[in-house]
PyMOL Python script that loads the backbone (N, CA, C, O; Angstrom):
from pymol import cmd

cmd.read_pdbstr("""\
ATOM      1  N   MET A   1     120.266 109.598 120.121  1.00  0.00           N
ATOM      2  CA  MET A   1     119.549 110.305 119.079  1.00  0.00           C
ATOM      3  C   MET A   1     119.354 109.374 117.880  1.00  0.00           C
ATOM      4  O   MET A   1     120.268 108.656 117.475  1.00  0.00           O
ATOM      5  N   LEU A   2     118.162 109.405 117.333  1.00  0.00           N
ATOM      6  CA  LEU A   2     117.848 108.563 116.190  1.00  0.00           C
ATOM      7  C   LEU A   2     118.435 109.162 114.919  1.00  0.00           C
ATOM      8  O   LEU A   2     118.449 110.379 114.731  1.00  0.00           O
ATOM      9  N   LYS A   3     118.918 108.279 114.052  1.00  0.00           N
ATOM     10  CA  LYS A   3     119.489 108.707 112.781  1.00  0.00           C
ATOM     11  C   LYS A   3     118.585 108.230 111.650  1.00  0.00           C
ATOM     12  O   LYS A   3     118.234 107.052 111.572  1.00  0.00           O
ATOM     13  N   LYS A   4     118.214 109.160 110.778  1.00  0.00           N
ATOM     14  CA  LYS A   4     117.355 108.841 109.648  1.00  0.00           C
ATOM     15  C   LYS A   4     118.199 108.177 108.564  1.00  0.00           C
ATOM     16  O   LYS A   4     119.241 108.698 108.167  1.00  0.00           O
ATOM     17  N   ILE A   5     117.728 106.998 108.081  1.00  0.00           N
ATOM     18  CA  ILE A   5     118.447 106.290 107.022  1.00  0.00           C
ATOM     19  C   ILE A   5     117.455 105.838 105.947  1.00  0.00           C
ATOM     20  O   ILE A   5     116.280 105.618 106.241  1.00  0.00           O
ATOM     21  N   PRO A   6     117.923 105.700 104.711  1.00  0.00           N
ATOM     22  CA  PRO A   6     117.045 105.154 103.673  1.00  0.00           C
ATOM     23  C   PRO A   6     116.989 103.629 103.793  1.00  0.00           C
ATOM     24  O   PRO A   6     118.013 102.977 103.996  1.00  0.00           O
ATOM     25  N   ILE A   7     115.790 103.073 103.666  1.00  0.00           N
ATOM     26  CA  ILE A   7     115.597 101.623 103.754  1.00  0.00           C
ATOM     27  C   ILE A   7     114.792 101.188 102.539  1.00  0.00           C
ATOM     28  O   ILE A   7     113.851 101.869 102.132  1.00  0.00           O
ATOM     29  N   ALA A   8     115.167 100.050 101.963  1.00  0.00           N
ATOM     30  CA  ALA A   8     114.431  99.506 100.825  1.00  0.00           C
ATOM     31  C   ALA A   8     113.011  99.147 101.260  1.00  0.00           C
ATOM     32  O   ALA A   8     112.819  98.451 102.256  1.00  0.00           O
ATOM     33  N   ILE A   9     112.031  99.620 100.518  1.00  0.00           N
ATOM     34  CA  ILE A   9     110.628  99.391 100.861  1.00  0.00           C
ATOM     35  C   ILE A   9     110.298  97.903 100.914  1.00  0.00           C
ATOM     36  O   ILE A   9     109.500  97.476 101.748  1.00  0.00           O
ATOM     37  N   ASP A  10     110.903  97.112 100.036  1.00  0.00           N
ATOM     38  CA  ASP A  10     110.568  95.680 100.009  1.00  0.00           C
ATOM     39  C   ASP A  10     111.145  94.895 101.178  1.00  0.00           C
ATOM     40  O   ASP A  10     110.877  93.700 101.301  1.00  0.00           O
ATOM     41  N   THR A  11     111.940  95.541 102.047  1.00  0.00           N
ATOM     42  CA  THR A  11     112.450  94.857 103.238  1.00  0.00           C
ATOM     43  C   THR A  11     111.623  95.180 104.481  1.00  0.00           C
ATOM     44  O   THR A  11     111.968  94.755 105.583  1.00  0.00           O
ATOM     45  N   ILE A  12     110.524  95.937 104.305  1.00  0.00           N
ATOM     46  CA  ILE A  12     109.693  96.343 105.443  1.00  0.00           C
ATOM     47  C   ILE A  12     108.443  95.481 105.500  1.00  0.00           C
ATOM     48  O   ILE A  12     107.676  95.409 104.540  1.00  0.00           O
ATOM     49  N   HIS A  13     108.249  94.827 106.643  1.00  0.00           N
ATOM     50  CA  HIS A  13     107.074  93.986 106.867  1.00  0.00           C
ATOM     51  C   HIS A  13     106.028  94.796 107.639  1.00  0.00           C
ATOM     52  O   HIS A  13     106.337  95.447 108.637  1.00  0.00           O
ATOM     53  N   VAL A  14     104.792  94.741 107.156  1.00  0.00           N
ATOM     54  CA  VAL A  14     103.683  95.421 107.836  1.00  0.00           C
ATOM     55  C   VAL A  14     102.886  94.366 108.589  1.00  0.00           C
ATOM     56  O   VAL A  14     102.354  93.446 107.968  1.00  0.00           O
ATOM     57  N   PRO A  15     102.787  94.476 109.921  1.00  0.00           N
ATOM     58  CA  PRO A  15     101.999  93.510 110.687  1.00  0.00           C
ATOM     59  C   PRO A  15     100.542  93.477 110.206  1.00  0.00           C
ATOM     60  O   PRO A  15      99.985  94.506 109.823  1.00  0.00           O
ATOM     61  N   VAL A  16      99.942  92.298 110.229  1.00  0.00           N
ATOM     62  CA  VAL A  16      98.571  92.100 109.736  1.00  0.00           C
ATOM     63  C   VAL A  16      97.592  93.043 110.423  1.00  0.00           C
ATOM     64  O   VAL A  16      96.719  93.616 109.772  1.00  0.00           O
ATOM     65  N   LYS A  17      97.731  93.202 111.715  1.00  0.00           N
ATOM     66  CA  LYS A  17      96.814  94.074 112.467  1.00  0.00           C
ATOM     67  C   LYS A  17      96.861  95.508 111.933  1.00  0.00           C
ATOM     68  O   LYS A  17      95.830  96.172 111.824  1.00  0.00           O
ATOM     69  N   ARG A  18      98.055  95.972 111.605  1.00  0.00           N
ATOM     70  CA  ARG A  18      98.207  97.341 111.090  1.00  0.00           C
ATOM     71  C   ARG A  18      97.708  97.428 109.655  1.00  0.00           C
ATOM     72  O   ARG A  18      97.139  98.447 109.264  1.00  0.00           O
ATOM     73  N   ALA A  19      97.907  96.382 108.863  1.00  0.00           N
ATOM     74  CA  ALA A  19      97.510  96.396 107.454  1.00  0.00           C
ATOM     75  C   ALA A  19      96.004  96.605 107.295  1.00  0.00           C
ATOM     76  O   ALA A  19      95.553  97.119 106.271  1.00  0.00           O
ATOM     77  N   LYS A  20      95.240  96.216 108.286  1.00  0.00           N
ATOM     78  CA  LYS A  20      93.785  96.369 108.231  1.00  0.00           C
ATOM     79  C   LYS A  20      93.338  97.818 108.387  1.00  0.00           C
ATOM     80  O   LYS A  20      92.164  98.124 108.178  1.00  0.00           O
ATOM     81  N   THR A  21      94.254  98.715 108.750  1.00  0.00           N
ATOM     82  CA  THR A  21      93.892 100.117 109.016  1.00  0.00           C
ATOM     83  C   THR A  21      94.116 101.023 107.811  1.00  0.00           C
ATOM     84  O   THR A  21      93.972 102.239 107.932  1.00  0.00           O
ATOM     85  N   LEU A  22      94.461 100.471 106.664  1.00  0.00           N
ATOM     86  CA  LEU A  22      94.792 101.288 105.496  1.00  0.00           C
ATOM     87  C   LEU A  22      93.583 102.067 104.981  1.00  0.00           C
ATOM     88  O   LEU A  22      92.507 101.504 104.781  1.00  0.00           O
ATOM     89  N   ASP A  23      93.774 103.361 104.770  1.00  0.00           N
ATOM     90  CA  ASP A  23      92.749 104.249 104.220  1.00  0.00           C
ATOM     91  C   ASP A  23      93.254 104.737 102.857  1.00  0.00           C
ATOM     92  O   ASP A  23      94.132 105.598 102.801  1.00  0.00           O
ATOM     93  N   PRO A  24      92.710 104.194 101.753  1.00  0.00           N
ATOM     94  CA  PRO A  24      93.194 104.555 100.408  1.00  0.00           C
ATOM     95  C   PRO A  24      93.145 106.054 100.114  1.00  0.00           C
ATOM     96  O   PRO A  24      94.011 106.569  99.408  1.00  0.00           O
ATOM     97  N   ASP A  25      92.150 106.757 100.643  1.00  0.00           N
ATOM     98  CA  ASP A  25      92.066 108.207 100.414  1.00  0.00           C
ATOM     99  C   ASP A  25      93.234 108.934 101.069  1.00  0.00           C
ATOM    100  O   ASP A  25      93.776 109.886 100.508  1.00  0.00           O
ATOM    101  N   LYS A  26      93.617 108.481 102.257  1.00  0.00           N
ATOM    102  CA  LYS A  26      94.741 109.088 102.957  1.00  0.00           C
ATOM    103  C   LYS A  26      96.047 108.803 102.210  1.00  0.00           C
ATOM    104  O   LYS A  26      96.920 109.668 102.129  1.00  0.00           O
ATOM    105  N   VAL A  27      96.176 107.596 101.669  1.00  0.00           N
ATOM    106  CA  VAL A  27      97.372 107.246 100.892  1.00  0.00           C
ATOM    107  C   VAL A  27      97.487 108.148  99.670  1.00  0.00           C
ATOM    108  O   VAL A  27      98.568 108.650  99.364  1.00  0.00           O
ATOM    109  N   GLU A  28      96.376 108.352  98.972  1.00  0.00           N
ATOM    110  CA  GLU A  28      96.380 109.201  97.782  1.00  0.00           C
ATOM    111  C   GLU A  28      96.749 110.643  98.125  1.00  0.00           C
ATOM    112  O   GLU A  28      97.532 111.274  97.414  1.00  0.00           O
ATOM    113  N   ALA A  29      96.185 111.161  99.214  1.00  0.00           N
ATOM    114  CA  ALA A  29      96.490 112.523  99.634  1.00  0.00           C
ATOM    115  C   ALA A  29      97.967 112.665  99.996  1.00  0.00           C
ATOM    116  O   ALA A  29      98.607 113.654  99.638  1.00  0.00           O
ATOM    117  N   LEU A  30      98.502 111.678 100.703  1.00  0.00           N
ATOM    118  CA  LEU A  30      99.918 111.716 101.069  1.00  0.00           C
ATOM    119  C   LEU A  30     100.812 111.609  99.839  1.00  0.00           C
ATOM    120  O   LEU A  30     101.837 112.286  99.754  1.00  0.00           O
ATOM    121  N   ALA A  31     100.431 110.765  98.888  1.00  0.00           N
ATOM    122  CA  ALA A  31     101.213 110.612  97.662  1.00  0.00           C
ATOM    123  C   ALA A  31     101.291 111.950  96.918  1.00  0.00           C
ATOM    124  O   ALA A  31     102.354 112.330  96.426  1.00  0.00           O
ATOM    125  N   ASN A  32     100.174 112.651  96.839  1.00  0.00           N
ATOM    126  CA  ASN A  32     100.162 113.967  96.190  1.00  0.00           C
ATOM    127  C   ASN A  32     101.047 114.963  96.930  1.00  0.00           C
ATOM    128  O   ASN A  32     101.765 115.747  96.309  1.00  0.00           O
ATOM    129  N   ASP A  33     100.993 114.930  98.257  1.00  0.00           N
ATOM    130  CA  ASP A  33     101.821 115.826  99.061  1.00  0.00           C
ATOM    131  C   ASP A  33     103.305 115.501  98.874  1.00  0.00           C
ATOM    132  O   ASP A  33     104.137 116.403  98.777  1.00  0.00           O
ATOM    133  N   ILE A  34     103.626 114.214  98.824  1.00  0.00           N
ATOM    134  CA  ILE A  34     105.017 113.806  98.647  1.00  0.00           C
ATOM    135  C   ILE A  34     105.525 114.231  97.273  1.00  0.00           C
ATOM    136  O   ILE A  34     106.687 114.612  97.136  1.00  0.00           O
ATOM    137  N   LEU A  35     104.672 114.171  96.261  1.00  0.00           N
ATOM    138  CA  LEU A  35     105.072 114.638  94.923  1.00  0.00           C
ATOM    139  C   LEU A  35     105.441 116.112  94.943  1.00  0.00           C
ATOM    140  O   LEU A  35     106.382 116.533  94.270  1.00  0.00           O
ATOM    141  N   GLU A  36     104.695 116.897  95.717  1.00  0.00           N
ATOM    142  CA  GLU A  36     104.938 118.336  95.786  1.00  0.00           C
ATOM    143  C   GLU A  36     106.093 118.708  96.710  1.00  0.00           C
ATOM    144  O   GLU A  36     106.895 119.585  96.389  1.00  0.00           O
ATOM    145  N   ASN A  37     106.174 118.038  97.860  1.00  0.00           N
ATOM    146  CA  ASN A  37     107.112 118.455  98.906  1.00  0.00           C
ATOM    147  C   ASN A  37     108.190 117.446  99.266  1.00  0.00           C
ATOM    148  O   ASN A  37     109.088 117.766 100.045  1.00  0.00           O
ATOM    149  N   GLY A  38     108.126 116.246  98.725  1.00  0.00           N
ATOM    150  CA  GLY A  38     109.058 115.196  99.124  1.00  0.00           C
ATOM    151  C   GLY A  38     108.623 114.580 100.451  1.00  0.00           C
ATOM    152  O   GLY A  38     107.666 115.040 101.074  1.00  0.00           O
ATOM    153  N   GLN A  39     109.320 113.559 100.868  1.00  0.00           N
ATOM    154  CA  GLN A  39     108.999 112.917 102.146  1.00  0.00           C
ATOM    155  C   GLN A  39     109.536 113.798 103.274  1.00  0.00           C
ATOM    156  O   GLN A  39     110.749 113.937 103.434  1.00  0.00           O
ATOM    157  N   THR A  40     108.641 114.383 104.045  1.00  0.00           N
ATOM    158  CA  THR A  40     109.055 115.311 105.093  1.00  0.00           C
ATOM    159  C   THR A  40     109.152 114.648 106.464  1.00  0.00           C
ATOM    160  O   THR A  40     109.834 115.160 107.351  1.00  0.00           O
ATOM    161  N   THR A  41     108.475 113.513 106.647  1.00  0.00           N
ATOM    162  CA  THR A  41     108.489 112.826 107.936  1.00  0.00           C
ATOM    163  C   THR A  41     108.905 111.375 107.720  1.00  0.00           C
ATOM    164  O   THR A  41     108.305 110.663 106.914  1.00  0.00           O
ATOM    165  N   ALA A  42     109.926 110.946 108.439  1.00  0.00           N
ATOM    166  CA  ALA A  42     110.410 109.571 108.323  1.00  0.00           C
ATOM    167  C   ALA A  42     109.473 108.613 109.057  1.00  0.00           C
ATOM    168  O   ALA A  42     108.818 108.984 110.031  1.00  0.00           O
ATOM    169  N   ILE A  43     109.424 107.369 108.566  1.00  0.00           N
ATOM    170  CA  ILE A  43     108.666 106.338 109.276  1.00  0.00           C
ATOM    171  C   ILE A  43     109.550 105.767 110.381  1.00  0.00           C
ATOM    172  O   ILE A  43     110.732 106.097 110.470  1.00  0.00           O
ATOM    173  N   ARG A  44     108.977 104.919 111.215  1.00  0.00           N
ATOM    174  CA  ARG A  44     109.748 104.238 112.258  1.00  0.00           C
ATOM    175  C   ARG A  44     109.613 102.744 112.055  1.00  0.00           C
ATOM    176  O   ARG A  44     108.518 102.221 111.848  1.00  0.00           O
ATOM    177  N   VAL A  45     110.759 102.063 112.119  1.00  0.00           N
ATOM    178  CA  VAL A  45     110.793 100.616 111.968  1.00  0.00           C
ATOM    179  C   VAL A  45     111.689 100.036 113.050  1.00  0.00           C
ATOM    180  O   VAL A  45     112.460 100.753 113.688  1.00  0.00           O
ATOM    181  N   ARG A  46     111.575  98.729 113.248  1.00  0.00           N
ATOM    182  CA  ARG A  46     112.520  98.041 114.129  1.00  0.00           C
ATOM    183  C   ARG A  46     113.128  96.898 113.346  1.00  0.00           C
ATOM    184  O   ARG A  46     112.474  96.318 112.479  1.00  0.00           O
ATOM    185  N   LYS A  47     114.358  96.573 113.641  1.00  0.00           N
ATOM    186  CA  LYS A  47     115.087  95.516 112.940  1.00  0.00           C
ATOM    187  C   LYS A  47     114.601  94.160 113.428  1.00  0.00           C
ATOM    188  O   LYS A  47     114.388  93.955 114.623  1.00  0.00           O
ATOM    189  N   ASP A  48     114.429  93.238 112.488  1.00  0.00           N
ATOM    190  CA  ASP A  48     114.031  91.864 112.806  1.00  0.00           C
ATOM    191  C   ASP A  48     114.781  90.939 111.856  1.00  0.00           C
ATOM    192  O   ASP A  48     114.265  90.569 110.801  1.00  0.00           O
ATOM    193  N   GLY A  49     115.984  90.573 112.228  1.00  0.00           N
ATOM    194  CA  GLY A  49     116.807  89.737 111.357  1.00  0.00           C
ATOM    195  C   GLY A  49     117.218  90.509 110.118  1.00  0.00           C
ATOM    196  O   GLY A  49     117.853  91.559 110.211  1.00  0.00           O
ATOM    197  N   GLU A  50     116.849  89.980 108.946  1.00  0.00           N
ATOM    198  CA  GLU A  50     117.202  90.614 107.677  1.00  0.00           C
ATOM    199  C   GLU A  50     116.164  91.628 107.213  1.00  0.00           C
ATOM    200  O   GLU A  50     116.374  92.303 106.206  1.00  0.00           O
ATOM    201  N   ARG A  51     115.055  91.747 107.922  1.00  0.00           N
ATOM    202  CA  ARG A  51     114.005  92.668 107.502  1.00  0.00           C
ATOM    203  C   ARG A  51     113.713  93.672 108.610  1.00  0.00           C
ATOM    204  O   ARG A  51     114.300  93.624 109.691  1.00  0.00           O
ATOM    205  N   TYR A  52     112.795  94.575 108.311  1.00  0.00           N
ATOM    206  CA  TYR A  52     112.346  95.574 109.285  1.00  0.00           C
ATOM    207  C   TYR A  52     110.852  95.390 109.503  1.00  0.00           C
ATOM    208  O   TYR A  52     110.126  94.990 108.593  1.00  0.00           O
ATOM    209  N   ILE A  53     110.401  95.684 110.712  1.00  0.00           N
ATOM    210  CA  ILE A  53     108.986  95.645 111.055  1.00  0.00           C
ATOM    211  C   ILE A  53     108.512  97.086 111.204  1.00  0.00           C
ATOM    212  O   ILE A  53     109.119  97.878 111.926  1.00  0.00           O
ATOM    213  N   LEU A  54     107.426  97.418 110.519  1.00  0.00           N
ATOM    214  CA  LEU A  54     106.889  98.771 110.600  1.00  0.00           C
ATOM    215  C   LEU A  54     106.345  99.053 111.998  1.00  0.00           C
ATOM    216  O   LEU A  54     105.582  98.257 112.547  1.00  0.00           O
ATOM    217  N   VAL A  55     106.738 100.178 112.561  1.00  0.00           N
ATOM    218  CA  VAL A  55     106.243 100.614 113.862  1.00  0.00           C
ATOM    219  C   VAL A  55     105.272 101.775 113.680  1.00  0.00           C
ATOM    220  O   VAL A  55     104.222 101.824 114.320  1.00  0.00           O
ATOM    221  N   GLU A  56     105.630 102.706 112.802  1.00  0.00           N
ATOM    222  CA  GLU A  56     104.810 103.905 112.585  1.00  0.00           C
ATOM    223  C   GLU A  56     105.036 104.433 111.172  1.00  0.00           C
ATOM    224  O   GLU A  56     106.171 104.489 110.700  1.00  0.00           O
ATOM    225  N   GLY A  57     103.942 104.824 110.493  1.00  0.00           N
ATOM    226  CA  GLY A  57     104.064 105.449 109.182  1.00  0.00           C
ATOM    227  C   GLY A  57     103.532 104.611 108.033  1.00  0.00           C
ATOM    228  O   GLY A  57     104.034 104.696 106.913  1.00  0.00           O
ATOM    229  N   TYR A  58     102.518 103.804 108.306  1.00  0.00           N
ATOM    230  CA  TYR A  58     101.985 102.891 107.286  1.00  0.00           C
ATOM    231  C   TYR A  58     101.494 103.634 106.040  1.00  0.00           C
ATOM    232  O   TYR A  58     101.787 103.216 104.920  1.00  0.00           O
ATOM    233  N   HIS A  59     100.759 104.718 106.220  1.00  0.00           N
ATOM    234  CA  HIS A  59     100.224 105.445 105.071  1.00  0.00           C
ATOM    235  C   HIS A  59     101.339 106.107 104.248  1.00  0.00           C
ATOM    236  O   HIS A  59     101.263 106.156 103.021  1.00  0.00           O
ATOM    237  N   ARG A  60     102.370 106.614 104.929  1.00  0.00           N
ATOM    238  CA  ARG A  60     103.519 107.178 104.210  1.00  0.00           C
ATOM    239  C   ARG A  60     104.234 106.093 103.401  1.00  0.00           C
ATOM    240  O   ARG A  60     104.638 106.322 102.261  1.00  0.00           O
ATOM    241  N   LEU A  61     104.384 104.911 104.003  1.00  0.00           N
ATOM    242  CA  LEU A  61     105.009 103.788 103.308  1.00  0.00           C
ATOM    243  C   LEU A  61     104.229 103.422 102.051  1.00  0.00           C
ATOM    244  O   LEU A  61     104.813 103.255 100.980  1.00  0.00           O
ATOM    245  N   GLU A  62     102.918 103.299 102.180  1.00  0.00           N
ATOM    246  CA  GLU A  62     102.087 102.914 101.038  1.00  0.00           C
ATOM    247  C   GLU A  62     102.013 104.019  99.986  1.00  0.00           C
ATOM    248  O   GLU A  62     101.883 103.729  98.797  1.00  0.00           O
ATOM    249  N   ALA A  63     102.094 105.275 100.407  1.00  0.00           N
ATOM    250  CA  ALA A  63     102.098 106.382  99.446  1.00  0.00           C
ATOM    251  C   ALA A  63     103.365 106.333  98.591  1.00  0.00           C
ATOM    252  O   ALA A  63     103.306 106.504  97.374  1.00  0.00           O
ATOM    253  N   LEU A  64     104.497 106.100  99.227  1.00  0.00           N
ATOM    254  CA  LEU A  64     105.744 106.016  98.467  1.00  0.00           C
ATOM    255  C   LEU A  64     105.766 104.770  97.585  1.00  0.00           C
ATOM    256  O   LEU A  64     106.290 104.806  96.472  1.00  0.00           O
ATOM    257  N   ARG A  65     105.203 103.675  98.075  1.00  0.00           N
ATOM    258  CA  ARG A  65     105.110 102.460  97.261  1.00  0.00           C
ATOM    259  C   ARG A  65     104.246 102.736  96.020  1.00  0.00           C
ATOM    260  O   ARG A  65     104.592 102.312  94.917  1.00  0.00           O
ATOM    261  N   ALA A  66     103.128 103.446  96.202  1.00  0.00           N
ATOM    262  CA  ALA A  66     102.233 103.780  95.091  1.00  0.00           C
ATOM    263  C   ALA A  66     102.918 104.682  94.066  1.00  0.00           C
ATOM    264  O   ALA A  66     102.598 104.639  92.878  1.00  0.00           O
ATOM    265  N   LEU A  67     103.854 105.491  94.530  1.00  0.00           N
ATOM    266  CA  LEU A  67     104.590 106.376  93.627  1.00  0.00           C
ATOM    267  C   LEU A  67     105.733 105.652  92.914  1.00  0.00           C
ATOM    268  O   LEU A  67     106.413 106.237  92.070  1.00  0.00           O
ATOM    269  N   GLY A  68     105.941 104.383  93.255  1.00  0.00           N
ATOM    270  CA  GLY A  68     106.985 103.607  92.603  1.00  0.00           C
ATOM    271  C   GLY A  68     108.371 103.770  93.204  1.00  0.00           C
ATOM    272  O   GLY A  68     109.369 103.371  92.603  1.00  0.00           O
ATOM    273  N   GLU A  69     108.429 104.354  94.388  1.00  0.00           N
ATOM    274  CA  GLU A  69     109.729 104.528  95.051  1.00  0.00           C
ATOM    275  C   GLU A  69     110.243 103.177  95.549  1.00  0.00           C
ATOM    276  O   GLU A  69     109.460 102.284  95.874  1.00  0.00           O
ATOM    277  N   GLU A  70     111.561 103.040  95.605  1.00  0.00           N
ATOM    278  CA  GLU A  70     112.165 101.795  96.067  1.00  0.00           C
ATOM    279  C   GLU A  70     112.684 101.887  97.495  1.00  0.00           C
ATOM    280  O   GLU A  70     112.934 100.864  98.133  1.00  0.00           O
ATOM    281  N   SER A  71     112.851 103.127  98.009  1.00  0.00           N
ATOM    282  CA  SER A  71     113.332 103.285  99.382  1.00  0.00           C
ATOM    283  C   SER A  71     112.546 104.383 100.086  1.00  0.00           C
ATOM    284  O   SER A  71     111.864 105.193  99.458  1.00  0.00           O
ATOM    285  N   ILE A  72     112.663 104.382 101.402  1.00  0.00           N
ATOM    286  CA  ILE A  72     111.951 105.343 102.233  1.00  0.00           C
ATOM    287  C   ILE A  72     112.861 105.744 103.387  1.00  0.00           C
ATOM    288  O   ILE A  72     113.617 104.919 103.899  1.00  0.00           O
ATOM    289  N   ASP A  73     112.793 107.006 103.798  1.00  0.00           N
ATOM    290  CA  ASP A  73     113.562 107.456 104.961  1.00  0.00           C
ATOM    291  C   ASP A  73     112.899 106.913 106.218  1.00  0.00           C
ATOM    292  O   ASP A  73     111.682 106.997 106.386  1.00  0.00           O
ATOM    293  N   ALA A  74     113.731 106.351 107.105  1.00  0.00           N
ATOM    294  CA  ALA A  74     113.179 105.728 108.309  1.00  0.00           C
ATOM    295  C   ALA A  74     114.127 105.913 109.488  1.00  0.00           C
ATOM    296  O   ALA A  74     115.336 106.082 109.325  1.00  0.00           O
ATOM    297  N   TYR A  75     113.539 105.877 110.675  1.00  0.00           N
ATOM    298  CA  TYR A  75     114.300 105.796 111.915  1.00  0.00           C
ATOM    299  C   TYR A  75     114.204 104.355 112.389  1.00  0.00           C
ATOM    300  O   TYR A  75     113.114 103.784 112.429  1.00  0.00           O
ATOM    301  N   VAL A  76     115.330 103.769 112.745  1.00  0.00           N
ATOM    302  CA  VAL A  76     115.342 102.425 113.292  1.00  0.00           C
ATOM    303  C   VAL A  76     115.294 102.561 114.813  1.00  0.00           C
ATOM    304  O   VAL A  76     116.202 103.128 115.422  1.00  0.00           O
ATOM    305  N   VAL A  77     114.242 102.044 115.413  1.00  0.00           N
ATOM    306  CA  VAL A  77     114.062 102.122 116.861  1.00  0.00           C
ATOM    307  C   VAL A  77     114.264 100.739 117.461  1.00  0.00           C
ATOM    308  O   VAL A  77     114.189  99.729 116.762  1.00  0.00           O
ATOM    309  N   HIS A  78     114.517 100.706 118.741  1.00  0.00           N
ATOM    310  CA  HIS A  78     114.688  99.436 119.433  1.00  0.00           C
ATOM    311  C   HIS A  78     113.430  99.111 120.189  1.00  0.00           C
ATOM    312  O   HIS A  78     112.896  99.959 120.904  1.00  0.00           O
ATOM    313  N   ALA A  79     112.943  97.886 120.042  1.00  0.00           N
ATOM    314  CA  ALA A  79     111.747  97.462 120.761  1.00  0.00           C
ATOM    315  C   ALA A  79     112.084  97.299 122.232  1.00  0.00           C
ATOM    316  O   ALA A  79     113.166  96.834 122.589  1.00  0.00           O
ATOM    317  N   ARG A  80     111.147  97.686 123.073  1.00  0.00           N
ATOM    318  CA  ARG A  80     111.331  97.509 124.507  1.00  0.00           C
ATOM    319  C   ARG A  80     110.970  96.095 124.898  1.00  0.00           C
ATOM    320  O   ARG A  80     109.959  95.561 124.441  1.00  0.00           O
ATOM    321  N   LEU A  81     111.775  95.490 125.729  1.00  0.00           N
ATOM    322  CA  LEU A  81     111.471  94.157 126.233  1.00  0.00           C
ATOM    323  C   LEU A  81     110.699  94.308 127.530  1.00  0.00           C
ATOM    324  O   LEU A  81     111.136  95.022 128.432  1.00  0.00           O
ATOM    325  N   HIS A  82     109.559  93.646 127.633  1.00  0.00           N
ATOM    326  CA  HIS A  82     108.729  93.759 128.838  1.00  0.00           C
ATOM    327  C   HIS A  82     108.912  92.534 129.705  1.00  0.00           C
ATOM    328  O   HIS A  82     108.300  92.433 130.768  1.00  0.00           O
TER     329      HIS A  82
END
""", "prot")
cmd.dss("prot")
cmd.show_as("cartoon", "prot")
cmd.util.cbc("prot")
cmd.orient("prot")
C-alpha cells in the first residue's frame, strides 16, 4: 500500500517531455480549488538519488508552486524495470 508523504517541491524534477504539456488555465483553476478545499489528490513521484521525478500530477504541482507552497503531498512509487 502506498503511503502519502509531504515532499519539498524544489526536490521534484519535471521531465522535459511532460513540461511541454502545461496548461496555464488548468493550473489557475486547480490553484483556486486548492485554496478552497486544500490538496485533495496526491501526486506520484519516483525516487532518483537525492531528488524525485514526477510521474503524475504536473498541474497540481504547478498550482501549489504558484500558491507559494513549499511542499506537496505525494506517493512515492517504484519504477518498473523492463
